C-alpha positions in Angstrom: 26.1 16.1 -94.2 25.0 12.5 -94.2 23.3 10.5 -91.5 26.6 8.7 -91.0 28.2 12.0 -89.9 25.3 12.5 -87.5 25.8 9.1 -86.1 29.5 9.7 -85.9 28.9 12.9 -83.8 26.7 10.9 -81.4 29.2 8.0 -81.3 32.1 10.4 -80.5 30.2 12.0 -77.7 29.6 8.5 -76.2 33.2 7.4 -76.6 34.5 10.4 -74.7 32.5 9.4 -71.6 32.9 5.7 -71.6 34.3 5.8 -68.1 31.2 7.6 -66.9 28.9 4.5 -67.2 29.7 3.2 -63.7 27.4 5.2 -61.5 26.7 4.1 -57.9 23.4 5.6 -56.9 20.0 4.0 -57.7 18.7 5.0 -61.1 16.0 7.7 -61.4 13.8 8.5 -64.4 13.6 12.0 -65.9 11.2 13.1 -68.6 12.7 16.4 -69.8 12.1 19.0 -72.4 15.0 21.0 -73.7 14.3 23.7 -71.2 14.2 21.2 -68.3 17.6 19.7 -69.5 19.1 23.2 -69.4 17.7 23.9 -65.9 19.1 20.6 -64.7 22.5 21.4 -66.2 22.5 24.8 -64.5 22.3 23.0 -61.1 24.5 20.0 -61.8 27.0 20.7 -64.6 30.5 20.9 -63.1 31.6 23.9 -65.1 28.6 25.9 -64.0 29.2 24.8 -60.4 32.8 26.0 -60.6 31.6 29.3 -62.0 29.2 29.7 -59.1 32.0 28.8 -56.7 34.1 31.5 -58.3 31.3 34.0 -57.5 31.3 32.9 -53.9 35.1 33.2 -53.8 34.8 36.8 -55.1 32.3 37.5 -52.3 34.9 36.5 -49.8 37.6 38.6 -51.6 35.2 41.6 -51.4 34.9 41.0 -47.6 38.6 41.1 -47.3 38.7 44.5 -49.1 35.9 45.7 -46.8 37.8 44.6 -43.8 40.7 47.0 -44.7 38.3 49.9 -44.3 37.4 48.9 -40.7 39.6 49.7 -37.7 42.0 47.0 -36.6 41.8 46.5 -32.8 44.4 44.3 -31.1 44.8 43.3 -27.5 48.0 42.0 -25.9 49.1 40.8 -22.5 52.3 39.3 -21.3 54.8 38.8 -18.5 58.6 38.7 -18.3 61.1 37.4 -15.8 64.6 38.7 -15.5 66.7 36.2 -13.6 69.6 38.6 -13.8 68.6 42.2 -13.9 71.0 44.2 -16.1 73.7 46.3 -14.4 74.6 49.8 -15.5 78.0 51.4 -14.6 78.2 55.2 -14.4 80.3 57.9 -12.6 79.8 58.3 -8.8 77.9 61.5 -9.0 76.6 61.0 -5.4 80.1 61.3 -3.8 80.9 64.3 -6.0 77.8 66.0 -4.8 78.5 65.3 -1.2 82.0 66.6 -1.4 80.7 69.6 -3.2 78.5 70.5 -0.3 81.2 69.8 2.3 83.8 72.0 0.6 81.2 74.7 -0.1 80.4 74.9 3.6 84.0 74.8 4.7 83.7 71.7 6.7 86.9 70.5 8.3 88.2 67.0 9.0 89.3 65.7 12.5 92.7 67.4 12.1 91.0 70.8 11.6 92.0 70.8 7.9 89.4 71.8 5.3 88.0 68.8 3.5 89.2 68.5 -0.1 87.5 66.5 -2.8 89.5 63.6 -4.3 90.5 63.8 -7.9 88.5 60.6 -8.8 85.2 59.5 -7.2 85.1 56.1 -9.0 82.0 54.5 -10.5 78.7 53.1 -9.2 77.4 49.7 -10.3 73.5 49.7 -10.2 70.8 47.4 -11.4 67.9 49.1 -13.2 64.6 47.2 -13.4 62.9 44.5 -11.5 62.8 40.7 -11.7 59.2 40.5 -12.9 57.5 42.7 -15.5 53.9 42.4 -16.7 52.0 44.4 -19.3 48.5 44.5 -20.9 47.1 46.8 -23.5 44.9 47.4 -26.5 45.8 49.2 -29.7 43.8 50.6 -32.6 44.8 51.3 -36.2 42.5 52.9 -38.8 43.0 53.9 -42.4 42.0 57.5 -42.9 43.0 57.5 -46.6 44.5 54.9 -48.9 43.8 55.3 -52.6 44.2 51.6 -53.4 41.9 50.5 -50.6 39.2 53.0 -51.6 39.3 51.9 -55.2 39.1 48.3 -54.1 36.0 49.1 -52.1 34.4 50.8 -55.2 35.3 47.9 -57.4 33.5 45.2 -55.3 30.3 45.2 -57.2 32.0 45.4 -60.5 34.0 42.2 -59.5 30.8 40.4 -58.6 29.2 41.5 -61.9 32.3 40.1 -63.7 31.8 36.7 -62.0 28.0 36.9 -62.7 28.7 37.4 -66.4 31.2 34.5 -66.3 28.4 32.3 -65.0 26.1 33.5 -67.8 28.7 32.7 -70.5 29.3 29.3 -69.1 25.6 28.5 -69.0 25.2 29.8 -72.5 27.9 27.5 -73.8 26.4 24.5 -72.0 22.9 25.5 -73.2 23.9 25.6 -76.9 25.6 22.2 -76.6 22.5 20.7 -74.9 20.2 22.0 -77.7 22.4 20.5 -80.3 22.8 17.1 -78.7 19.0 17.0 -77.8 18.1 17.7 -81.4 20.6 15.1 -82.6 18.9 12.5 -80.4 15.4 13.5 -81.4 16.3 13.4 -85.1 18.1 10.2 -84.7 15.0 8.7 -83.2 13.1 9.9 -86.3 15.6 8.2 -88.4 14.8 5.0 -86.5 11.2 5.5 -87.3 12.0 5.9 -91.0 14.1 2.7 -90.9 11.2 0.9 -89.2 8.9 2.1 -92.0 11.3 0.8 -94.6 11.7 -2.5 -92.8 7.9 -2.9 -92.9 8.0 -2.1 -96.6 10.8 -4.5 -97.4 9.2 -7.2 -95.1 5.9 -6.9 -97.0 7.7 -7.0 -100.3 9.7 -10.1 -99.2 6.4 -11.8 -98.1 4.9 -11.0 -101.5 8.0 -12.1 -103.4 7.8 -15.5 -101.6 4.2 -15.9 -102.7 5.1 -14.9 -106.3 8.0 -17.4 -106.2 5.7 -20.2 -105.1 3.5 -19.4 -108.0 6.4 -19.3 -110.4 6.1 -15.6 -111.3 9.6 -14.5 -110.1 13.0 -16.1 -109.5 14.5 -16.9 -106.2 17.2 -14.2 -106.8 14.5 -11.6 -106.2 13.8 -13.1 -102.8 17.5 -13.1 -102.0 17.9 -9.5 -102.9 15.0 -8.5 -100.7 16.4 -10.6 -97.9 19.8 -8.8 -98.1 18.0 -5.5 -98.2 16.1 -6.3 -95.1 19.2 -7.5 -93.2 21.0 -4.3 -94.1 18.1 -2.2 -92.8 18.1 -4.1 -89.5 21.9 -3.8 -89.2 21.7 -0.1 -89.9 18.9 0.3 -87.3 21.0 -1.5 -84.6 24.0 0.8 -85.3 21.8 3.9 -85.0 20.4 2.6 -81.7 23.9 2.1 -80.4 24.9 5.6 -81.3 21.7 7.0 -79.7 22.6 5.1 -76.5 26.0 6.7 -76.5 24.5 10.1 -77.3 22.3 9.8 -74.3 25.4 9.2 -72.2 27.0 12.3 -73.7 23.9 14.4 -72.9 23.8 13.1 -69.3 27.4 13.9 -68.8 26.9 17.5 -70.1 23.9 17.9 -67.8 25.8 16.4 -64.8 23.3 13.5 -64.6 24.3 10.1 -63.3 24.8 7.7 -66.2 22.4 5.0 -64.9 19.5 7.5 -64.6 16.9 7.1 -67.3 16.4 10.2 -69.5 13.4 10.5 -71.7 13.3 13.3 -74.2 9.7 14.6 -74.4 10.1 17.4 -76.9 9.6 16.7 -80.5 11.0 18.5 -83.5 9.3 19.2 -86.9 9.4 21.6 -89.7 7.0 24.1 -88.0 9.2 24.1 -84.9 12.3 24.7 -86.9 10.6 27.5 -88.9 9.0 29.2 -85.9 10.4 32.7 -85.5 12.4 32.0 -88.6 14.1 35.4 -88.9 13.4 38.2 -86.5 13.9 41.3 -88.5 14.7 43.4 -85.4 18.4 44.3 -85.3 20.4 42.3 -82.8 22.4 44.1 -80.1 25.9 43.4 -79.0 24.6 43.7 -75.4 22.4 40.6 -75.9 25.5 38.4 -76.2 26.8 37.1 -72.9 30.3 37.2 -74.2 30.0 40.9 -74.9 28.6 41.5 -71.4 31.5 39.6 -69.9 34.0 41.6 -71.9 32.4 44.9 -70.8 32.5 43.7 -67.1 36.2 43.0 -67.6 36.8 46.5 -69.1 35.1 48.0 -66.0 37.5 46.1 -63.7 40.5 47.3 -65.8 39.3 50.9 -65.5 39.2 50.5 -61.7 42.8 49.1 -61.9 44.0 52.2 -63.7 42.4 54.4 -61.0 43.9 52.2 -58.3 47.5 52.9 -59.6 46.8 56.6 -60.0 45.6 57.0 -56.5 48.5 54.9 -55.2 50.7 57.9 -55.9 48.9 59.9 -53.3 50.2 59.7 -49.7 48.3 57.4 -47.3 47.0 58.5 -43.9 46.7 56.3 -40.9 45.4 56.8 -37.4 47.1 54.8 -34.6 46.5 54.7 -30.9 47.3 52.5 -27.9 46.5 52.1 -24.2 48.9 50.1 -22.0 49.3 49.1 -18.4 52.7 48.0 -17.0 53.7 46.7 -13.6 57.1 45.8 -12.2 57.7 43.5 -9.2 60.5 41.6 -7.5 58.2 38.6 -7.3 55.1 37.3 -9.2 52.5 39.3 -7.3 50.7 41.1 -10.1 47.3 40.0 -8.9 47.8 41.5 -5.5 48.4 45.0 -4.4 50.8 47.2 -6.3 51.0 49.9 -8.8 50.2 49.5 -12.5 51.6 52.4 -14.6 49.5 53.7 -17.6 50.8 54.7 -21.0 48.7 55.8 -23.9 49.1 57.7 -27.2 47.1 58.8 -30.3 49.0 59.4 -33.5 48.4 60.3 -37.1 50.9 59.2 -39.7 51.3 60.0 -43.4 53.2 57.6 -45.6 54.5 58.9 -49.0 56.9 57.1 -51.3 59.3 59.6 -52.6 61.1 57.3 -55.0 60.5 53.7 -55.9 62.6 53.3 -59.0 59.6 54.3 -61.2 57.7 51.1 -60.2 54.4 52.9 -59.6 54.6 54.6 -62.9 55.4 51.3 -64.6 52.4 49.7 -62.9 50.1 52.5 -64.0 51.3 52.3 -67.6 50.8 48.5 -67.5 47.3 48.9 -66.3 46.6 51.4 -69.1 47.9 49.0 -71.7 45.8 46.2 -70.3 42.8 48.5 -70.6 43.8 49.3 -74.2 44.0 45.5 -75.0 40.6 45.0 -73.5 39.1 47.8 -75.7 40.8 46.2 -78.7 39.4 42.8 -77.8 35.9 44.3 -77.5 36.2 45.8 -80.9 37.3 42.5 -82.3 34.4 40.8 -80.5 31.9 43.2 -82.2 33.3 42.2 -85.6 33.0 38.5 -84.6 29.4 38.9 -83.5 28.6 40.7 -86.8 30.2 37.9 -88.7 28.5 35.2 -86.7 25.1 36.8 -86.9 25.2 37.4 -90.7 26.7 33.9 -91.4 24.2 32.2 -89.1 21.3 34.0 -90.7 22.5 32.9 -94.2 23.0 29.3 -93.1 19.7 29.2 -91.3 17.8 30.6 -94.4 19.6 28.2 -96.7 19.1 25.2 -94.4 15.3 25.8 -94.2 15.2 26.1 -98.0 17.1 22.9 -98.3 14.8 21.2 -95.8 11.8 22.2 -97.8 13.3 21.0 -101.0 14.2 17.6 -99.5 10.7 17.3 -98.1 9.3 17.7 -101.6 11.8 15.1 -102.9 10.7 12.7 -100.2 7.0 13.2 -101.1 7.8 12.7 -104.8 9.9 9.6 -104.0 7.0 8.2 -101.9 4.6 8.8 -104.8 6.9 7.1 -107.3 7.3 4.1 -105.0 3.5 3.9 -104.5 3.0 3.9 -108.3 5.7 1.3 -108.8 4.1 -0.9 -106.2 0.7 -0.6 -107.8 2.2 -1.5 -111.2 4.1 -4.4 -109.7 0.9 -5.7 -108.0 -1.0 -5.3 -111.2 1.7 -7.3 -113.1 2.8 -4.4 -115.3 5.9 -3.5 -113.3 9.2 -5.2 -112.7 10.9 -6.2 -109.5 13.9 -4.0 -110.5 11.6 -1.0 -110.8 10.1 -1.4 -107.4 13.6 -2.0 -105.8 14.9 1.1 -107.5 11.9 3.1 -106.3 12.4 1.9 -102.8 16.1 2.8 -102.9 15.3 6.2 -104.1 12.7 6.6 -101.3 15.2 5.7 -98.7 17.8 8.1 -100.1 15.2 10.9 -100.1 14.1 10.1 -96.6 17.7 10.2 -95.4 18.4 13.4 -97.2 15.3 15.0 -95.6 16.3 13.9 -92.1 19.8 15.2 -92.7 18.4 18.5 -93.9 16.1 18.7 -90.9 19.1 18.0 -88.6 21.2 20.7 -90.3 18.3 23.2 -90.2 17.8 22.6 -86.4 21.5 23.2 -85.7 21.5 26.2 -87.9 18.6 27.6 -85.9 20.5 27.0 -82.7 23.6 28.8 -84.1 21.5 31.7 -85.3 19.7 32.2 -82.0 23.1 31.9 -80.1 24.7 34.4 -82.5 22.0 36.9 -81.9 21.9 36.3 -78.2 18.3 35.0 -78.3 18.8 31.4 -77.4 16.0 30.7 -74.9 
């Protein structure tokens, strides 16, 4: 990987957030280590904030499940006016009763004849009810047993654990990206230091060449070559500075920091830091990976889901009761004297679904299959973790070896350049020789910086793969 690719990564990060540069609040200055950048992101990154909001939402969902287990108490009051009280028509049983008594007692009419009941007594038209009706009451409903509700109550903590693991996974992803961009910026700044060193070398050579030219020891072509070399270095430095600026914007966006705030990276990176805790021989554990913890939490929820549908086949039991007062008046005088009639009841009901088109069985089987899928996904995740851990360990080891080799090459290139410079100053070396030595030195320096960059990222990948990223 060349330094051009490193610069391209930083440039791409900056290009993706070009619209972010218009911040409104006054700028603040932050001098952060990597750990401080991560802590800042945990509080301000939008993805982490949303994950925390999901946790709070789950808390409210849990409260709604808890509410199902509490009694539901309702109160009601109302009044009703009947402008036209309903009329009921029914046989005249009163007249029939009277005639029955008269004939039974042998009562005679005015002519001395026994009274006889008519063949048809007709009908009575009567109004039942009153013009005004008022009622007030309170009712209570309590779940005695409902399998789905009880499983929901048992799953509350598991649901919160699931959201907690989601927060951890989100933070882990943000953390790994912060580490990589932070190291990119630190190493890019080291690249600027190297370019400044080369600029000083070329500037010194250019000054010396001008003096040699005045004394007739070299041609003007040598001065022109050194001038072009110096201009190229200055142009390269400016490009890197631009990509670093964009890289800072990308890091701020990832952290949730305003674009116009000043961010200073205080942590340095060197070979010893990259090699520290190079390879911990202790075996990694699946449980150390946040993704595995998240998958296990999802499995627990699926297990609760299976239990929920199993218990849904058991009848539900509910307790119901009510207490009501009712009054009837011919005028609106409910607050005065008059009777209020009481009605109350306590009941127990059992609800059982005898047949629902096999819907419950289908739901249970679906939940079981979802659990089976989760188990399969966990097995696949284990294989992925094994693969990532082994590959990351290999890449990390090779990256460190490459970094050491490039460091040796850089030291050798520096020695070659120093010797070429001494020979040139002593008049026994050529300008071509010193130019070639300087070119080789620049190449070795760039290779070393690239190797250091790749080793730093390989370490991040290794720590993440083993669940040990601090």
